[in-house]
C-alpha positions, 0 to 999 in steps of 0.5 A, a space after each residue: 140391363 138391355 135384356 131385362 128391358 126387352 123381357 119387361 116389354 114382352 111380358 108387359 110388366 110394370 106401370 105406365 103414366 098416360 097424360 091425355 090433352 083435350 079441350 076443357 069441355 071434351 076433357 071433362 066429359 072424357 075424364 068422367 067417362 073414364 072414371 065411370 069405367 073404373 080408371 083413376 083420373 087426375 085432371 089439371 089445367 095447362 096451356 097449349 102453344 098458342 095459349 089455349 087452355 087444355 085439360 090434362 088427364 093423368 092416368 096410371 095403369 098396368 102396362 098390360 092394360 094400355 092396349 085396351 085403354 088406347 083402343 078406348 081413346 080412339 073412340 073419342 076422336 083426336 087425342 094427344 097423349 104421352 105415355 111414360 114408363 114408371 117404376 114406382 107408385 103409392 096409393 091407388 093405381 087406376 085400372 086395377 079395379 076396372 069395370 069390365 063390360 
């Protein structure tokens, strides 16, 4: 199992689920910009430690595309996000039909 995990990380196989946390106004703009680039984005409302409203953007994409996605996020200033490996998904996976610039 350990060897399989190391190989998977090297080959960047599999999928990642990314949750991005932004203030509502900036989050909506970011979600729309990501959709314009071909990402599939689901948004929900959450609340931070101090009770402030946050927009949570959920994006699922192939692990190989994460470095490009992370670079894109750096263009939007401070972005808090969590990244999780997932093993299975059904339906459209964002980033599969991405618009290349």
